[in-house]
N, C-alpha and C positions, 0 to 999 in steps of 0.2 A: 484459148478460144481462137479459131481461125476466121471468124466472121464478125463484123461489127467493129465499132470504134469506142474509145473511151476506157477508162480504168475500171469501170463498174458496169453492171447490167441491172436492169429492173424487171422483176417479174410482177405482172399484173394478173392476179387470180380473182376473177369475179368482182373487180373494182378495188381490191386491196393490193397495195404495192409493197414489194419487198426488194431491197437493194442488196446486191452481193458484189464482191470483187470477182474478177475473172478466174483467179486461181482457186477460189473456193468452189466454183462450179466443177472443176476437174474431178474432184473426189467427193462430190455431193452425195449424201446418203440416198436421195431420191433418184432412181434410175432415169426418169424422164428429164429431170433438170440437168443431170450430168451429161446427157446426150447433147445438150446445147454446146458444150465445150468443143466437140468435134465437128460442128457444122462448118461447111466450107462455102456455102452459098445461101442465098435467101430461100431457095427452094428447099434445101435441107432443113432450114429453120422452120418453115411452114409445115413440114412433116412432123415436127415435134410439138409445136404450139399452134394456136388458132390464128394469130395475127402478129405482125411485127412492125414496130415504128423505128425506122432507121435513124431519124433525127435524134430521138431521145434514147435510142438503144433499149427499147422497152418491148418485152415479150408478153403477149396477151394469151391467157388461158381461160376459156369459158367454162369454168368449173365452180363448184360450191366453195365460196370463200371461207365460211366458218369451218367446214371440214378441213380445208387446207391449213387453217390456223392451228387446229389440233394436231395435224400431221407435222407442222413446224415445231410444235412443242416436243414431239418425239425426236426431231432432228437435234434440238437443243439439249433436252434433258434425258432422252432415252426411254421415255414412257409414252405409250400410245394407248389412248382410251377412246371410247365412243363419244360422239357429240351428243349432249343431252337432247332429248325430244327429236332425235333423228333416227330414221329407220336403220337398223344394223346392216341390212343388205345394201342400202344406198351408200352408207359410209364405207362398206367393204368395196363397193364398186369404185369409189374415189381412191381407196388404197391401191387397188389393182392398177388404176390409171397412172398413178405416180410411181409405181414400181415396188410397192410393199406387198407383203403376204400376211395371212392370218397369224402366222407365228410371231410377227412383230407386236401383236396386241398383248396387253397385260393378261394375266391368267384369267381374271374374272370376265373380261371382255371376250376372251377366246371361248369360254363356256357359253356365253350368250350367243355368240356367232354360231357355234356348233349346234346349239338347240334350235336356233332360227332356221338354219340351213336344213336340219333334219326334218323340221315341220313342213317346210315349203319345197324340199328336194330341189333347191335352186343353187346354182353357182354362177358367179359372174366371171367369165373367162377374161384373160388378159387381152388387150386390144391387139388385133392382128394388123399387119402392115397393109397399107392401101393397095388395092389391086388383087389381094389374095381372096380366096373364097370366104365369104362371111366377114370381110374386112370393112364393111360399111359402104354406104352409097357414094362416098367421095372417091372411092377407088374404081368405080364401075365405068366411068366415062373415059378414062385415058388408058391406053395400052402402049407399053414401050415396044420398040422394034423387036421382032422375033417373038411376039407374044404368043403366037399360035404354037410354035415349037415349045416355048416354056409352059404353055397350058397342057400340052401333051405329056411333057416330062412330069409336071405336077400331078397329073392324073395317074401316071404310072407309079409315081412315088407314093401317093396315097393308097393305091391298090396294094402295094407291098407292105406299107407301114401301118395302115389303118384298116383292120379287118372288117369294120362295119361301115366303111365309106361307100361301098358299091356292091353289087351282086358279084362281080368278078373278084373283088377283094374277099368276100365271104367264101366263095368257092376255093380260092387260093389258100385261105387260112385253113379251111377244112382239110384240104389235101395235105398241107404241111403238118397239121396235127396228126393225121393218119400215119404219115411217114415217121413222125417222132414216136408214136405209140408202137408201131411195128418194130422200129429199131430198138426200142427199150425191151420189148418182149423177146426179141432175138438175143439181146445182150444178157438178159436174165436167164433165158433158157440155156444159153451156152455154158453157164456155170453149174448146171445140174449134172449129177453123176451119170444119169441115163443118157445125156447128150454126148454121144461118142461117134466118131467116124467109123465107117465099116471096118477099116483096118485097125481100129482100137489104138490110135496113136496116143502118145504121151501128151501131157499138158504143154510141154515145151514145143512139141511139134505142132500142136493145134494153134499155138500163138503166132505161127509163121504165115505169111501171105504168099503161098506158093501157087503155082498154076493149078494144082489139084484142088486146093482149098477154095480158090475163087470159083471153080466150077460146081462146088457143092451148093445146096440150097441156101444155107446160111451165108455163104460168101456172095452168092448172087444177090440176095436181099440186101446185104450190107453195101454192096457196090451200087445198087440202085438208090438206096437212101443217101449215100454219100454224093452220088451224082445230082440228086434233086437238091440237097442242101447247098452244094457248091454252085449250081446254076442260080439258085435263089439268091445266094450271097453276092454273086457277081452282078446280077441284074440290079439288085438294090444298091450296090456300090456305083454302078453306072448312072442310075437315075437320081442319085442323091445330090442335094444342092451343094453341100460343103464336104469334099472328100476327106479332109483332115478331121472334121468333126465326126464324120461317119466312122473313121477308124478308131476314134477315142471313145465311142459309146460302149458302155459295159456289155450290152447284149450282143453287139457285133464282135467284141473281143471274145465272148463266150462261144459264138458261132465259129470263130477262127480256131479256138482251142479244141473244139469238138471235131472239126473237119481235118485239121492239119495232121493229127496222129496217123490217120489212115494213109495219107500220101507219104509220110515219113517212113512208115513201116514198109510200104511197097518199095520205096527207093532203097531202104536198107537191104531188102531181100535181093534187089537187082544188083546192087553194087558190092555187097559183102558175100553173096552166095548163100545157097540154102543150107549148106553144111558147115558154115563157119562157126567159130567158137561163140561169137556173139549170138548167132541164131540158136545154138544149142542151149545157151544160158536161158534165153527166152524171157527173162525178167523185164527187160526194157520194153519189149514189144507188148507184154501183158499189161504193163502200166499204161502204155500208150492206148491200147485198145479200151482199157477201162475208163479212159477219159471221155468216152462216148456218153457217159452218164450226164455230161453237161448239156446234152440235147434236151433233157427234161426242162432246163431253164428256158429253152426256146418257147415253151408254152406261155411264158410271161407276155409274149406279144399278143396273145389271143384271149387272156383271162384278166379281168380287172383286179381280181383278188391278188394275183402275183405281182401285178404292176403296182398295186397299192402298197404291198409289202416292200418292194424295192424302193419306191419313192419315199416311204416313211423312213426307212433306214438311211436314205440319202439325206433327208432333212433333219433327222434326229441323231446325226453322228456325234454331236456334242453330248447329248444325253447318254448315248451308248458308251462313249469314252468315259464319262463320269461314272457310269455303272461299273465299268471295268476297273476304274481306279478304286471305287469302293470295295470291290471284291478282292483286288490285289492287296490293299492295305489290311483288310480283315484277315486275309489268308496269311500274310506275314506275321501278324500278331498272334493269331490262334495257333498256327503251326509251331511257332517258337515256344509258346506256353505249353502246348500239348506234348511236345518232345521233352520239355523239361520235367513236367509232372509225371509222364509215363515211363521215361527212360533215363532222364538226366539226374534225378535225385535218388539217393540211396534209401528207398522206402521198403526194402525187402523184396519187392517184385519189380521186374523190369519187363516192359512190353516190347518185344523185338520188332513189332510192326512200326513202332515210332523210334527206330534207331537213329534217324536223321530228320532234319527239318524238311528237306525235299520230300521224304516219304510221308511226313505228316501233312504236307500240303494236299495230298490226294484225299486224305480223310476230311480235311477242312472243306474242300470244294464240294464233296458229295454230301456233307452235312449241311452246309449253307444253302445248297439248292434243294434240300430235303429229299434227296434221292435215296441215300442210306442203303448201299449195297450190302453192308454187314461184313465185308471182307476185313475191315479194320474197326476196332471199337476199343474205347478206353476201359481199363479194368480197375483203376484206382478210383477212390471216391472223389478226390479233387479233379481228376481227369473227366469223370462223368459230369460233375458240376460244370466244368468248362465246356463240355460237349453240349449241354443244354443251353448255355449262354450263346454258344456258336450257332446253334440252330435258330434261336430266336433272333439273333443279330442278322443272320442271313435273310430271314423273312422280311425284317424291317428294311434292310439296305436294298434288297431287290425291289421292294415295293415303292421306294421313294421316287425314282424317275419314271415309273410306269404311267403316271397321270399325264405327264408331258407327252410321252410317246403315244398314248391313247388319243389325245386331242389332235395330234398331228396326223394320226392314222385316219381319223374321221374326216379331217379336212382333205387329205389326199384322196380318200375314197369319193368324196363329193366332186372333187375336181375331175377325176377320171370318169366318173359316172356322167357328169355333165357333157364332157367331150364325146363320150360314147353315144349319148342321147342325141347330140347334135349331128353326128355322122349317121345315126340311124334315121333321123328325119330326112337327110339328103338321100339315103338309100330308099326310103319309102317313096319319095318324090320320083326317083329314077324308076322304081318298079311301076308306079302308076303311069308314068309317061310311056 
């Protein structure tokens, strides 16, 4: 901790005091409390808590003391439950304030929270920094130097990042969606047998970016779409708050993967020549062009459903890893047994489809997922019994983590829906004004 004196600090939450050492605050499980460790001045401290006593090194938080007591039980024992006789949404608001999420709740309390949020269609968003739009009345009175320029950049950023934040943002999102749809239609149509150039070029020749191909209708449409996506990406990078964070975002990485192949192909044509061996092969350029399919993921910026899916996968990566481990363990066991029963034992009949364990893994995965292509099937009685056990085991193993993923999906949907509704209210106010 870079501010205050003394070996320990005191947190006063609604009249209840808690004493901690300075080192404990550094990695404290509650995000708001751990922020105190990096405070350099009293002003930084007052942005985290409500008041500060320098003499006693005591930090005051005007929050629900009983709710914080239950949150401290989570810090000590790892279990978080609702306070009896307290509204679930009010307790959830306290959790958000201290830096916790609904996934930290025990399973029974998660169900109560999901049911309550579904009934009221309400979500308590995390507290925004003072001075930001919607950040509370305490940030309205003071503006740092250069606030006008920052306000303009913030408006531009919201226009490009939040499709429902303004009329201009909605128009921009609509145009972007149209470009994505057009580019996908052109990409799909270019693979049809009927889609041929007048001179009936080969597939390798069609994959090249020559001067003639650019002047064709498909080349012109592709160039226009690439130009729009490039300009959009550059503007969003310029108006972003944190350039490093912008580059690390998954959707921005996907944008880069979708745009870069076009310029790489053009540069390869310019520097290697149109009749080089690399161009005649055409495989590399066809792979690069097919990477335009990533543009479909750009629609996640404009649809809550895709955003919910991505946020759920991000928060449930532990459950997803657990699911993959279940499948891999079952695949190793059943593939070894099926290979032994169908091909390894001298039972008079040998099934050549199960000649090796890797070959049997394909049968195990399509059986566990109940796909059942029928290209491989056991022919011995022990093998068929094992196949039935494999199918039932697959249903059970795949269903185990689904409940956790479902509740996380519901929570993510309510979060994104609340944020969209908040921006929609600001859009309605702008339209009325």
